[in-house]
C-alpha positions as YAML, in Angstrom:
chain: A
units: angstrom
residues:
- id: 1
  name: UNK
  ca: [49.08, -51.46, 30.82]
- id: 2
  name: UNK
  ca: [45.58, -50.03, 31.22]
- id: 3
  name: UNK
  ca: [42.81, -52.13, 32.73]
- id: 4
  name: UNK
  ca: [40.10, -53.47, 30.41]
- id: 5
  name: UNK
  ca: [37.27, -50.95, 29.90]
- id: 6
  name: UNK
  ca: [34.03, -51.80, 31.63]
- id: 7
  name: UNK
  ca: [30.63, -51.45, 29.96]
- id: 8
  name: UNK
  ca: [28.89, -48.12, 30.59]
- id: 9
  name: UNK
  ca: [26.92, -47.96, 33.82]
- id: 10
  name: UNK
  ca: [24.74, -45.06, 32.65]
- id: 11
  name: UNK
  ca: [22.06, -44.66, 29.98]
- id: 12
  name: UNK
  ca: [22.76, -41.14, 28.78]
- id: 13
  name: UNK
  ca: [21.99, -37.67, 30.10]
- id: 14
  name: UNK
  ca: [18.74, -37.30, 32.05]
- id: 15
  name: UNK
  ca: [19.00, -33.52, 32.38]
- id: 16
  name: UNK
  ca: [21.45, -30.64, 32.53]
- id: 17
  name: UNK
  ca: [21.22, -28.20, 35.44]
- id: 18
  name: UNK
  ca: [22.18, -24.58, 34.80]
- id: 19
  name: UNK
  ca: [22.54, -21.92, 37.49]
- id: 20
  name: UNK
  ca: [21.23, -18.59, 36.21]
- id: 21
  name: UNK
  ca: [21.25, -14.97, 37.39]
- id: 22
  name: UNK
  ca: [17.58, -14.43, 36.59]
- id: 23
  name: UNK
  ca: [15.27, -17.45, 36.46]
- id: 24
  name: UNK
  ca: [12.35, -15.66, 34.78]
- id: 25
  name: UNK
  ca: [14.59, -14.28, 32.01]
- id: 26
  name: UNK
  ca: [16.34, -17.60, 31.38]
- id: 27
  name: UNK
  ca: [13.04, -19.51, 31.41]
- id: 28
  name: UNK
  ca: [11.48, -17.04, 28.99]
- id: 29
  name: UNK
  ca: [14.47, -17.40, 26.67]
- id: 30
  name: UNK
  ca: [14.11, -21.19, 26.54]
- id: 31
  name: UNK
  ca: [10.34, -21.06, 26.11]
- id: 32
  name: UNK
  ca: [9.94, -18.10, 23.75]
- id: 33
  name: UNK
  ca: [13.17, -18.17, 21.71]
- id: 34
  name: UNK
  ca: [13.80, -21.90, 21.55]
- id: 35
  name: UNK
  ca: [10.27, -23.30, 21.90]
- id: 36
  name: UNK
  ca: [10.93, -25.37, 25.02]
- id: 37
  name: UNK
  ca: [7.97, -26.38, 27.22]
- id: 38
  name: UNK
  ca: [7.74, -25.97, 30.97]
- id: 39
  name: UNK
  ca: [7.75, -29.31, 32.82]
- id: 40
  name: UNK
  ca: [7.48, -27.93, 36.33]
- id: 41
  name: UNK
  ca: [8.42, -25.08, 38.62]
- id: 42
  name: UNK
  ca: [9.84, -25.14, 42.13]
- id: 43
  name: UNK
  ca: [9.17, -21.61, 43.44]
- id: 44
  name: UNK
  ca: [10.66, -22.31, 46.88]
- id: 45
  name: UNK
  ca: [14.03, -23.33, 45.41]
- id: 46
  name: UNK
  ca: [13.56, -21.38, 42.94]
- id: 47
  name: UNK
  ca: [13.92, -23.48, 39.78]
- id: 48
  name: UNK
  ca: [12.15, -24.39, 36.56]
- id: 49
  name: UNK
  ca: [12.51, -27.46, 34.38]
- id: 50
  name: UNK
  ca: [12.03, -27.06, 30.63]
- id: 51
  name: UNK
  ca: [12.31, -29.47, 27.69]
- id: 52
  name: UNK
  ca: [12.49, -29.56, 23.91]
- id: 53
  name: UNK
  ca: [10.95, -33.04, 24.02]
- id: 54
  name: UNK
  ca: [14.32, -34.79, 24.12]
- id: 55
  name: UNK
  ca: [16.47, -32.90, 26.60]
- id: 56
  name: UNK
  ca: [15.46, -31.55, 30.00]
- id: 57
  name: UNK
  ca: [17.15, -28.42, 31.32]
- id: 58
  name: UNK
  ca: [16.89, -27.48, 34.99]
- id: 59
  name: UNK
  ca: [17.27, -23.75, 35.52]
- id: 60
  name: UNK
  ca: [18.30, -22.79, 39.06]
- id: 61
  name: UNK
  ca: [18.21, -19.22, 40.35]
- id: 62
  name: UNK
  ca: [21.43, -18.23, 42.13]
- id: 63
  name: UNK
  ca: [20.92, -16.88, 45.66]
- id: 64
  name: UNK
  ca: [22.49, -13.46, 45.02]
- id: 65
  name: UNK
  ca: [23.10, -12.46, 41.42]
- id: 66
  name: UNK
  ca: [25.10, -9.38, 42.49]
- id: 67
  name: UNK
  ca: [27.59, -11.60, 44.32]
- id: 68
  name: UNK
  ca: [27.87, -14.14, 41.50]
- id: 69
  name: UNK
  ca: [30.75, -14.22, 39.07]
- id: 70
  name: UNK
  ca: [30.26, -15.07, 35.41]
- id: 71
  name: UNK
  ca: [31.74, -18.38, 34.33]
- id: 72
  name: UNK
  ca: [35.27, -18.11, 32.93]
- id: 73
  name: UNK
  ca: [35.93, -21.17, 30.78]
- id: 74
  name: UNK
  ca: [39.69, -20.78, 31.24]
- id: 75
  name: UNK
  ca: [39.64, -20.48, 35.04]
- id: 76
  name: UNK
  ca: [36.60, -22.30, 36.45]
- id: 77
  name: UNK
  ca: [35.95, -25.97, 36.82]
- id: 78
  name: UNK
  ca: [32.40, -26.89, 35.88]
- id: 79
  name: UNK
  ca: [30.06, -27.00, 32.95]
- id: 80
  name: UNK
  ca: [31.80, -25.26, 30.04]
- id: 81
  name: UNK
  ca: [28.62, -25.05, 27.94]
- id: 82
  name: UNK
  ca: [25.67, -27.10, 26.79]
- id: 83
  name: UNK
  ca: [25.28, -27.83, 23.06]
- id: 84
  name: UNK
  ca: [21.94, -28.37, 21.35]
- id: 85
  name: UNK
  ca: [21.65, -30.20, 18.04]
- id: 86
  name: UNK
  ca: [19.55, -28.53, 15.33]
- id: 87
  name: UNK
  ca: [18.32, -30.25, 12.20]
- id: 88
  name: UNK
  ca: [19.90, -28.25, 9.38]
- id: 89
  name: UNK
  ca: [22.11, -25.30, 8.46]
- id: 90
  name: UNK
  ca: [18.93, -23.35, 7.66]
- id: 91
  name: UNK
  ca: [17.54, -24.10, 11.13]
- id: 92
  name: UNK
  ca: [20.86, -23.00, 12.66]
- id: 93
  name: UNK
  ca: [20.50, -19.63, 10.90]
- id: 94
  name: UNK
  ca: [16.93, -19.35, 12.22]
- id: 95
  name: UNK
  ca: [18.12, -20.16, 15.76]
- id: 96
  name: UNK
  ca: [20.87, -17.57, 15.39]
- id: 97
  name: UNK
  ca: [18.36, -14.86, 14.44]
- id: 98
  name: UNK
  ca: [15.99, -15.88, 17.23]
- id: 99
  name: UNK
  ca: [18.55, -15.98, 20.05]
- id: 100
  name: UNK
  ca: [20.09, -12.71, 18.89]
- id: 101
  name: UNK
  ca: [16.64, -11.06, 18.95]
- id: 102
  name: UNK
  ca: [16.00, -12.73, 22.31]
- id: 103
  name: UNK
  ca: [18.88, -10.94, 24.00]
- id: 104
  name: UNK
  ca: [21.67, -13.52, 23.85]
- id: 105
  name: UNK
  ca: [25.24, -12.25, 23.63]
- id: 106
  name: UNK
  ca: [26.69, -13.84, 20.52]
- id: 107
  name: UNK
  ca: [30.20, -15.22, 20.95]
- id: 108
  name: UNK
  ca: [30.38, -16.24, 17.30]
- id: 109
  name: UNK
  ca: [27.80, -16.49, 14.52]
- id: 110
  name: UNK
  ca: [27.18, -19.75, 12.63]
- id: 111
  name: UNK
  ca: [30.42, -20.98, 11.11]
- id: 112
  name: UNK
  ca: [32.03, -24.25, 10.06]
- id: 113
  name: UNK
  ca: [33.41, -26.29, 12.94]
- id: 114
  name: UNK
  ca: [37.16, -26.94, 12.73]
- id: 115
  name: UNK
  ca: [36.69, -30.56, 11.64]
- id: 116
  name: UNK
  ca: [34.43, -29.53, 8.74]
- id: 117
  name: UNK
  ca: [31.69, -31.98, 9.81]
- id: 118
  name: UNK
  ca: [29.34, -29.43, 11.34]
- id: 119
  name: UNK
  ca: [28.34, -25.78, 11.57]
- id: 120
  name: UNK
  ca: [27.92, -24.22, 14.98]
- id: 121
  name: UNK
  ca: [27.46, -21.01, 16.91]
- id: 122
  name: UNK
  ca: [28.05, -20.03, 20.54]
- id: 123
  name: UNK
  ca: [26.26, -17.51, 22.73]
- id: 124
  name: UNK
  ca: [25.65, -16.54, 26.33]
- id: 125
  name: UNK
  ca: [21.94, -16.65, 27.02]
- id: 126
  name: UNK
  ca: [20.11, -14.09, 29.14]
- id: 127
  name: UNK
  ca: [20.61, -15.38, 32.65]
- id: 128
  name: UNK
  ca: [24.26, -16.33, 32.24]
- id: 129
  name: UNK
  ca: [25.18, -19.77, 30.79]
- id: 130
  name: UNK
  ca: [27.04, -20.38, 27.52]
- id: 131
  name: UNK
  ca: [25.06, -22.35, 24.94]
- id: 132
  name: UNK
  ca: [26.19, -23.81, 21.63]
- id: 133
  name: UNK
  ca: [23.95, -24.79, 18.72]
- id: 134
  name: UNK
  ca: [25.27, -27.39, 16.25]
- id: 135
  name: UNK
  ca: [24.09, -28.89, 12.98]
- id: 136
  name: UNK
  ca: [25.86, -31.79, 11.28]
- id: 137
  name: UNK
  ca: [26.71, -31.40, 7.61]
...
């Protein structure tokens, strides 16, 4: 028999930290393609924090991009991807066009999710991490 569940001890996600190959490129992608705003920079680390007004993303420059390996979702433990909610199927199409023009590698274009309750797309952004965009239908 399983023990009784306890009430949550957390209040939700404060931020998501992503390690990137190139901080300037990843930051530019979030700011110029997705419309995020810069919260602060930490040049000595180096890192930058950006937000869409609801979610904060911390972008962390890896020490040596040449020695870094891309994330393999079938072999590595860690963050598989981050998913951002968009307001409508039309907005998802606009995001798709923008991220494609912004240099993202598209894993799959907007399509129905398997459960039929959403449309989504997946890409790898400039700088390395996988990002999903989802709209509920």
